[in-house]
MITI-887773 format. One line per 3 residues: number of its first residue (from 1); their letters; for each residue x, y, z of C-alpha. Coordinates in steps of 0.02 Angstrom, whole numbers, padded with zeros to 5 digits. Layout:
% residues N
NUM) A) X/Y/Z; ...
//
This chain:
% residues 621
1) MKN) 00468/-01750/-00500; 00355/-01597/-00499; 00422/-01590/-00290
4) FAQ) 00592/-01596/-00362; 00575/-01448/-00476; 00465/-01328/-00365
7) KFG) 00588/-01368/-00191; 00748/-01314/-00345; 00665/-01172/-00404
10) KFL) 00629/-01121/-00214; 00803/-01147/-00167; 00850/-01035/-00328
13) SGM) 00734/-00917/-00255; 00785/-00917/-00108; 00954/-00850/-00148
16) VMP) 00880/-00716/-00246; 00735/-00637/-00156; 00844/-00579/-00021
19) NIG) 00942/-00482/-00119; 00786/-00400/-00257; 00816/-00221/-00177
22) AFI) 00984/-00238/-00276; 00925/-00295/-00421; 00784/-00139/-00398
25) AWG) 00939/-00019/-00401; 01060/-00076/-00516; 00873/-00048/-00620
28) FIT) 00844/00117/-00565; 00998/00157/-00575; 01020/00098/-00751
31) ALF) 00834/00159/-00804; 00894/00339/-00746; 01092/00381/-00796
34) IPD) 01111/00282/-00943; 01147/00374/-01111; 00947/00322/-01179
37) GWI) 00896/00337/-00969; 00762/00487/-00903; 00889/00601/-00836
40) PNE) 01063/00551/-00912; 01227/00569/-00810; 01368/00499/-00849
43) GLA) 01466/00497/-00693; 01332/00419/-00609; 01286/00290/-00737
46) SIH) 01456/00224/-00713; 01411/00154/-00543; 01278/00017/-00632
49) PPI) 01440/-00090/-00702; 01505/-00147/-00536; 01343/-00175/-00470
52) LTY) 01298/-00319/-00612; 01496/-00372/-00614; 01528/-00375/-00422
55) LLP) 01401/-00337/-00326; 01256/-00452/-00359; 01328/-00601/-00393
58) ILI) 01444/-00573/-00216; 01235/-00563/-00121; 01179/-00706/-00217
61) AAQ) 01320/-00817/-00196; 01322/-00757/-00002; 01150/-00785/00024
64) GGK) 01174/-00962/-00077; 01310/-01025/00043; 01232/-00941/00194
67) MIG) 01066/-01063/00172; 01200/-01191/00150; 01328/-01174/00303
70) GDR) 01261/-01019/00394; 01376/-00872/00434; 01524/-00979/00395
73) GRV) 01437/-01032/00235; 01407/-00831/00177; 01596/-00810/00191
76) MGA) 01647/-00956/00086; 01536/-00886/-00059; 01581/-00720/-00066
79) IAI) 01758/-00757/-00082; 01702/-00905/-00193; 01612/-00814/-00335
82) VGC) 01762/-00679/-00349; 01870/-00829/-00444; 01720/-00868/-00567
85) IAG) 01715/-00673/-00590; 01883/-00653/-00620; 01888/-00826/-00739
88) SEN) 01744/-00765/-00846; 01697/-00616/-00962; 01514/-00659/-00896
91) TML) 01399/-00627/-00778; 01399/-00749/-00664; 01238/-00737/-00571
94) MGA) 01211/-00929/-00620; 01409/-00932/-00577; 01336/-00855/-00410
97) MAI) 01181/-00991/-00400; 01292/-01135/-00408; 01459/-01092/-00317
100) GPL) 01387/-01009/-00160; 01287/-01162/-00101; 01415/-01270/-00147
103) AGW) 01566/-01182/-00052; 01426/-01162/00097; 01412/-01366/00097
106) IIK) 01613/-01377/00082; 01620/-01274/00243; 01485/-01362/00347
109) KFD) 01543/-01533/00306; 01716/-01480/00386; 01613/-01393/00566
112) QAM) 01527/-01573/00557; 01694/-01657/00549; 01795/-01551/00654
115) EGH) 01619/-01560/00795; 01699/-01632/00957; 01896/-01625/00874
118) MPA) 01962/-01455/00917; 02090/-01429/01041; 02017/-01322/01159
121) GFE) 02080/-01128/01136; 02110/-01153/00978; 01950/-01148/00907
124) MLI) 01946/-00979/00836; 02105/-00977/00753; 02027/-01141/00648
127) NNF) 01872/-01064/00619; 01949/-00911/00542; 02076/-01014/00443
130) SVG) 01959/-01132/00389; 01859/-01005/00293; 02028/-00933/00222
133) IFG) 02113/-01081/00158; 01952/-01163/00090; 01872/-01013/00027
136) MIM) 02052/-00988/-00070; 02026/-01158/-00153; 01829/-01110/-00191
139) AII) 01900/-00963/-00262; 02030/-01033/-00398; 01911/-01192/-00417
142) GYY) 01809/-01056/-00482; 01934/-00948/-00596; 01977/-01110/-00668
145) IIG) 01839/-01236/-00672; 01665/-01163/-00626; 01673/-00965/-00686
148) PIM) 01716/-01036/-00874; 01596/-01177/-00875; 01468/-01053/-00826
151) GII) 01516/-00946/-00940; 01481/-01074/-01100; 01315/-01134/-01024
154) LSV) 01276/-00923/-01013; 01332/-00911/-01192; 01225/-01067/-01267
157) LTA) 01084/-01027/-01166; 01091/-00842/-01241; 01140/-00909/-01414
160) GVE) 00982/-01000/-01406; 00884/-00860/-01351; 00937/-00755/-01517
163) LLM) 00920/-00913/-01628; 00698/-00914/-01575; 00728/-00719/-01590
166) SMS) 00809/-00722/-01762; 00681/-00853/-01819; 00530/-00786/-01738
169) LLP) 00498/-00903/-01625; 00533/-00832/-01442; 00323/-00809/-01395
172) LVA) 00304/-01020/-01394; 00419/-01014/-01227; 00248/-00925/-01165
175) IFI) 00171/-01122/-01201; 00295/-01179/-01098; 00284/-01040/-00966
178) EPA) 00104/-01003/-00905; 00069/-01207/-00866; 00246/-01207/-00778
181) KVL) 00193/-01054/-00661; 00026/-01134/-00631; 00113/-01281/-00539
184) FLN) 00224/-01155/-00451; 00344/-01149/-00569; 00357/-00972/-00589
187) NAI) 00520/-00920/-00476; 00639/-01078/-00539; 00579/-01003/-00721
190) NHG) 00626/-00836/-00675; 00757/-00839/-00553; 00850/-00966/-00618
193) IFT) 00840/-00939/-00812; 00766/-00780/-00870; 00847/-00667/-00772
196) PIG) 01027/-00694/-00771; 01001/-00725/-00968; 00914/-00560/-00981
199) TTQ) 01042/-00471/-00871; 01183/-00514/-00989; 01086/-00462/-01138
202) ALE) 01067/-00291/-01029; 01250/-00264/-01004; 01238/-00278/-01174
205) TGK) 01102/-00178/-01246; 01054/-00091/-01097; 00881/-00197/-01108
208) SIM) 00806/-00384/-01123; 00655/-00461/-01172; 00696/-00589/-01066
211) YML) 00609/-00488/-00908; 00476/-00485/-00979; 00440/-00660/-01032
214) EAN) 00363/-00721/-00864; 00334/-00588/-00755; 00177/-00481/-00880
217) PGP) 00050/-00477/-00758; -00074/-00468/-00928; -00114/-00649/-00953
220) GLG) -00176/-00680/-00753; -00269/-00525/-00777; -00362/-00572/-00933
223) VLI) -00424/-00732/-00836; -00467/-00646/-00680; -00565/-00515/-00752
226) AYW) -00647/-00657/-00846; -00692/-00750/-00697; -00757/-00582/-00623
229) LFS) -00893/-00562/-00748; -00955/-00740/-00812; -00890/-00837/-00662
232) KDK) -01062/-00955/-00610; -00994/-00971/-00458; -01054/-00835/-00299
235) MTK) -00876/-00866/-00217; -00772/-00858/-00359; -00868/-00718/-00460
238) DSA) -00841/-00620/-00278; -00674/-00659/-00234; -00602/-00616/-00405
241) PGA) -00589/-00410/-00393; -00478/-00441/-00239; -00369/-00556/-00327
244) III) -00347/-00445/-00470; -00276/-00307/-00368; -00182/-00418/-00276
247) HFF) -00082/-00500/-00458; -00093/-00329/-00554; -00030/-00180/-00417
250) GGI) 00036/-00324/-00285; 00134/-00423/-00421; 00073/-00580/-00330
253) HEI) 00036/-00724/-00477; 00019/-00862/-00366; -00173/-00775/-00325
256) YFP) -00235/-00818/-00505; -00173/-01012/-00513; -00301/-01067/-00401
259) YVL) -00445/-00993/-00555; -00324/-01100/-00681; -00318/-01248/-00597
262) MNP) -00513/-01264/-00551; -00550/-01272/-00763; -00375/-01330/-00829
265) MVI) -00434/-01257/-01008; -00414/-01091/-00952; -00239/-01143/-00972
268) IAP) -00256/-01094/-01138; -00303/-00900/-01104; -00152/-00850/-01020
271) IAG) -00041/-00942/-01169; -00129/-00868/-01300; -00111/-00685/-01201
274) NIC) 00072/-00689/-01177; 00135/-00763/-01340; 00033/-00611/-01428
277) AIL) 00120/-00513/-01287; 00311/-00586/-01328; 00259/-00573/-01523
280) FYS) 00208/-00379/-01488; 00376/-00318/-01395; 00488/-00439/-01516
283) ITG) 00426/-00350/-01677; 00426/-00172/-01560; 00605/-00207/-01485
286) CGL) 00534/-00191/-01315; 00636/-00272/-01137; 00653/-00227/-00968
289) VGA) 00812/-00135/-00925; 00797/-00226/-00746; 00709/-00372/-00679
292) SSP) 00541/-00349/-00638; 00497/-00435/-00461; 00350/-00436/-00418
295) GSI) 00288/-00429/-00572; 00175/-00301/-00530; 00138/-00180/-00662
298) IAF) 00234/-00056/-00565; 00367/-00174/-00548; 00339/-00183/-00733
301) MSM) 00324/-00017/-00783; 00462/00066/-00678; 00585/-00044/-00795
304) SPR) 00522/00013/-00949; 00653/00117/-01035; 00568/00290/-01044
307) PQM) 00561/00268/-01237; 00455/00124/-01252; 00346/00158/-01100
310) LLT) 00161/00158/-01168; 00234/00001/-01295; 00289/-00094/-01132
313) LLG) 00099/-00048/-01059; 00025/-00092/-01224; 00108/-00269/-01226
316) VAI) 00026/-00273/-01057; -00147/-00228/-01121; -00137/-00358/-01259
319) AAG) -00063/-00498/-01143; -00216/-00447/-01040; -00369/-00416/-01182
322) VSF) -00295/-00619/-01283; -00345/-00691/-01117; -00489/-00621/-01086
325) VVA) -00587/-00653/-01259; -00503/-00849/-01244; -00520/-00881/-01051
328) SPI) -00739/-00787/-01070; -00788/-00927/-01146; -00728/-01061/-01087
331) IKM) -00782/-00999/-00919; -00970/-00963/-00965; -00980/-01157/-01060
334) AGV) -00891/-01244/-00886; -01016/-01313/-00776; -01034/-01213/-00589
337) KSL) -00869/-01282/-00539; -00815/-01175/-00385; -00633/-01125/-00293
340) EDA) -00662/-01265/-00180; -00692/-01404/-00327; -00517/-01339/-00392
343) QAQ) -00435/-01381/-00233; -00542/-01544/-00186; -00497/-01624/-00370
346) TAS) -00333/-01560/-00347; -00312/-01649/-00168; -00412/-01818/-00251
349) MKA) -00261/-01843/-00373; -00148/-01828/-00210; -00238/-01968/-00149
352) QSK) -00135/-02113/-00092; -00221/-02252/00007; -00389/-02170/00031
355) GMA) -00557/-02143/-00052; -00523/-01973/00002; -00398/-01866/00020
358) SST) -00385/-01721/00118; -00217/-01669/00223; -00326/-01534/00310
361) TTV) -00354/-01585/00503; -00458/-01538/00620; -00405/-01442/00768
364) KDA) -00369/-01501/00912; -00329/-01416/01093; -00372/-01259/00976
367) GKV) -00326/-01167/01131; -00154/-01222/01147; -00101/-01188/00972
370) KKV) 00013/-01015/00993; 00072/-01006/00788; -00005/-01032/00645
373) VFA) 00101/-01017/00498; 00053/-00965/00307; 00172/-01060/00160
376) CDA) 00199/-01033/-00031; 00333/-01091/-00122; 00447/-00931/-00091
379) GMG) 00366/-00858/00062; 00380/-00687/-00015; 00209/-00677/-00107
382) SSA) 00045/-00775/-00084; 00075/-00821/00109; 00109/-00649/00143
385) MGA) -00054/-00572/00107; -00131/-00717/00185; -00061/-00705/00336
388) TKF) -00080/-00523/00328; -00287/-00553/00309; -00278/-00703/00443
391) RNR) -00169/-00580/00573; -00275/-00480/00556; -00429/-00565/00546
394) VKA) -00405/-00675/00723; -00323/-00548/00816; -00451/-00490/00930
397) ARP) -00506/-00650/00972; -00336/-00713/00988; -00222/-00596/01035
400) DLT) -00113/-00733/01106; -00094/-00830/00929; 00049/-00765/00820
403) VIN) 00008/-00770/00637; 00173/-00790/00525; 00222/-00826/00321
406) TSV) 00378/-00932/00281; 00443/-01033/00120; 00366/-01201/00110
409) DNI) 00520/-01285/00144; 00575/-01157/00305; 00416/-01177/00416
412) PAD) 00482/-01179/00599; 00502/-01308/00729; 00355/-01236/00816
415) CDI) 00238/-01203/00711; 00059/-01280/00763; -00031/-01255/00601
418) AVV) 00030/-01229/00418; -00081/-01155/00317; -00021/-01218/00103
421) QTT) -00093/-01206/-00053; -00145/-01394/-00104; -00001/-01416/-00240
424) LVE) 00145/-01404/-00098; 00056/-01495/00026; 00180/-01634/00043
427) RAK) 00335/-01519/00036; 00265/-01426/00197; 00254/-01600/00268
430) KSA) 00422/-01651/00256; 00480/-01479/00322; 00358/-01473/00464
433) PQA) 00306/-01646/00504; 00264/-01581/00691; 00121/-01463/00615
436) QMV) -00058/-01483/00585; -00076/-01473/00382; -00228/-01355/00347
439) TIG) -00243/-01344/00150; -00315/-01179/00045; -00342/-01155/-00131
442) NFL) -00371/-00968/-00123; -00302/-00824/-00004; -00447/-00706/-00031
445) ADP) -00586/-00836/00020; -00581/-01022/00080; -00695/-01102/00167
448) ALD) -00557/-01181/00258; -00484/-01013/00312; -00653/-00974/00389
451) ALY) -00671/-01133/00486; -00485/-01134/00536; -00526/-00964/00605
454) IQL) -00683/-01040/00700; -00591/-01161/00786; -00454/-01074/00823
457) TTG) -00563/-00927/00905; -00714/-01053/00979; -00636/-01211/01008
460) DEA) -00757/-01309/00908; -00713/-01444/00784; -00758/-01485/00635
463) VSK) -00849/-01657/00588; -00793/-01790/00480; -00921/-01791/00308
466) DSG) -00857/-01980/00312; -00969/-02144/00342; -00850/-02277/00314
469) ENT) -00673/-02331/00372; -00607/-02153/00365; -00650/-02067/00526
472) DPV) -00509/-01928/00524; -00624/-01765/00558; -00583/-01647/00443
475) IPT) -00609/-01459/00407; -00781/-01424/00284; -00745/-01379/00141
478) EVP) -00919/-01304/00094; -01022/-01206/00231; -01200/-01262/00191
481) NKK) -01339/-01119/00216; -01489/-01215/00216; -01581/-01232/00399
484) KVM) -01616/-01075/00469; -01529/-01081/00622; -01555/-00906/00699
487) IAE) -01771/-00848/00735; -01848/-00697/00799; -01894/-00801/00962
490) GIR) -01682/-00844/01011; -01656/-00639/01026; -01673/-00552/01199
493) LNQ) -01653/-00361/01189; -01622/-00245/01320; -01561/-00380/01447
496) TPG) -01490/-00309/01645; -01327/-00376/01637; -01243/-00505/01784
499) TKE) -01095/-00631/01804; -01052/-00710/01627; -01116/-00859/01730
502) EAI) -01282/-00811/01718; -01266/-00774/01552; -01220/-00923/01474
505) QAA) -01349/-01006/01579; -01481/-00882/01518; -01448/-00923/01329
508) GEL) -01430/-01138/01382; -01615/-01096/01442; -01662/-01036/01295
511) MCE) -01573/-01146/01189; -01658/-01291/01277; -01824/-01211/01297
514) LGY) -01843/-01209/01084; -01793/-01384/01064; -01614/-01356/00985
517) VDA) -01540/-01443/01172; -01550/-01585/01319; -01536/-01483/01489
520) TYV) -01377/-01565/01509; -01297/-01455/01350; -01304/-01308/01474
523) DAM) -01203/-01394/01584; -01079/-01420/01456; -01067/-01251/01402
526) QER) -01018/-01202/01585; -00886/-01320/01569; -00824/-01267/01409
529) EKL) -00790/-01063/01476; -00663/-01145/01621; -00571/-01224/01476
532) VTT) -00542/-01076/01348; -00637/-00900/01378; -00781/-00878/01236
535) YMG) -00749/-00705/01233; -00705/-00666/01056; -00664/-00469/01053
538) MGI) -00781/-00317/01034; -00900/-00365/01139; -00939/-00517/01078
541) AIP) -00938/-00688/01183; -01002/-00832/01103; -01018/-00975/01226
544) HGT) -01092/-01164/01175; -01043/-01345/01249; -00869/-01453/01247
547) TQA) -00867/-01566/01088; -00922/-01712/01195; -01091/-01627/01228
550) KGT) -01126/-01626/01039; -01234/-01784/01067; -01358/-01679/01148
553) VKK) -01395/-01560/01028; -01541/-01604/00947; -01544/-01476/00783
556) TGI) -01447/-01349/00759; -01477/-01145/00823; -01414/-01003/00867
559) VLF) -01462/-00890/01029; -01435/-00702/01060; -01451/-00608/01215
562) QYP) -01422/-00418/01235; -01340/-00317/01344; -01276/-00131/01316
565) DGV) -01225/-00109/01460; -01111/-00285/01447; -01053/-00411/01547
568) PFG) -00880/-00436/01628; -00806/-00592/01545; -00633/-00573/01628
571) DEK) -00562/-00408/01605; -00679/-00396/01447; -00866/-00344/01452
574) ANL) -00982/-00426/01318; -01117/-00358/01266; -01181/-00466/01129
577) VFG) -01200/-00655/01190; -01212/-00783/01059; -01268/-00948/01140
580) IAG) -01231/-01096/01008; -01283/-01255/00974; -01233/-01359/00811
583) IGD) -01231/-01525/00725; -01095/-01542/00594; -01062/-01379/00499
586) EHL) -01226/-01321/00501; -01217/-01136/00611; -01050/-01107/00511
589) DLL) -01128/-00984/00386; -01202/-00892/00540; -01043/-00885/00621
592) AKI) -00967/-00844/00450; -01098/-00691/00465; -01026/-00632/00619
595) CEV) -00859/-00614/00581; -00933/-00480/00437; -01019/-00397/00595
598) LED) -00853/-00388/00676; -00791/-00272/00511; -00893/-00148/00535
601) ESV) -00891/-00045/00670; -01051/00061/00633; -01144/-00100/00613
604) LEK) -01111/-00196/00780; -01098/-00002/00900; -01298/-00024/00835
607) MKT) -01315/-00225/00854; -01269/-00202/01049; -01393/-00053/01061
610) TND) -01546/-00065/00939; -01740/-00118/00996; -01765/-00192/00807
613) VDW) -01737/-00358/00821; -01792/-00375/00623; -01651/-00270/00608
616) ILK) -01517/-00407/00696; -01603/-00553/00600; -01568/-00451/00438
619) QLT) -01389/-00430/00466; -01379/-00582/00529; -01458/-00704/00418
//
């Protein structure tokens, strides 16, 4: 049922989100030029009714038709919604969401029925007349049936909202809003329910509180600040400031959902915060003139009427403050629960037949992976952020790798790896059965992304932690840091450059000398280099043995050879050559450190020429 609701919500948002710019334009025109706007202008204010009455419903219906029936469905949807508009006095946003996909489905079925049966030379005639005839029929149905029905439904919903407001019960809707948001139903709530009702109210009064119910960034902000100040888990604490920026200024509310899921009691905090904010807005008569999407403080404030901007901001502060106060003691009293704990807990609830459930798989033939897709519910929020960050991280080592983002139900057929939130993995499997799934709990600092990065750039496979019947390897969800895998004796500075084979040989022989590997591992390192280069970019190479050679590793260890003049690795030169031998995932922590060095150019350049072994050890351990 939850998957169905998520998919339905995603479908609704799929009609609205591509057209959100039109909503923003309408909101700005309303905020600026109506009599109570920032710069009242009667002539320019006359633009906003046609946008609301005609443009927005037509755009939504056309998009809905296109999602089902392609370009022909787009035209069908646009024709059909005009009948709804003419047949009802209400704004037909909800009517557009209903008749647009229906019109697209009808023309799609017609095209399927006609496939292979069209007389040669009559294709264009049949295609054009079919859209015209069926479009006319749908417009008539919209005028007499769908438009009036949707008008009645919208009137009932609006009356219900007004009843709640008159009885001062509207704040209680937060009890349903916040848990639904955490279950990734935010798009269904916002675009399917609140936006149509809010648009109707704004048409009559110039503003609507309905736009403020789900989009307020305050409740999530309070939760994130509480985790930042009081979390006992270091990774969670460190990731919270970045999440605050993305949530509050970027409007990506999905970023705080895992923080709630790791301690379910925390859900009380955003509920309480939103109740207080809605109550405040109800008492003060606040509302926004248009939809705030995404729900950032910038969009939220830009849709506020000029006289109420201070009150609008105060409502956000109230929501954040109450949420923080409620969340803080819950987080303080909680055990050391991390984002990985939340991910593992959610994954275990999804288990079907095994004691340990995970949709995360080892990347096989990492060098052959060409496309990684980050997927979230709507495909425009957290997945875009995650894809951008991972793309920037991996581009130096794998310029051939394509990293994109999309909605979870529209993962492309050529996707090799799909990175999805744990709660969306079942939908992702249906959308892309051919893809390997990597499940994450946090787009900012998730160990699964670290492991994925390492596998894609080095070709290493993560080793399964199962000891029973489950032999499927998984990407590790923890990166232990218990063993010292780099020592001073394993660092060689100011080496004379030769060939890359000589550099790899020297690294392998030193690992053998230090007792990390058997002599046969050195040959495996040379073989590994022939398969896929271990040059990562920015003057760094990380040669290591093949997966089959892991049995020759005695203990985890990493050595470093510094070549100030560079060793040729193909068309590039490596100044730092790290030889790696790892048991399980014991070496991943140091590899993560190496990745951090890549991001600090000054440290990286100094490491290529320094004579200070102790300084290098300090940077990497």
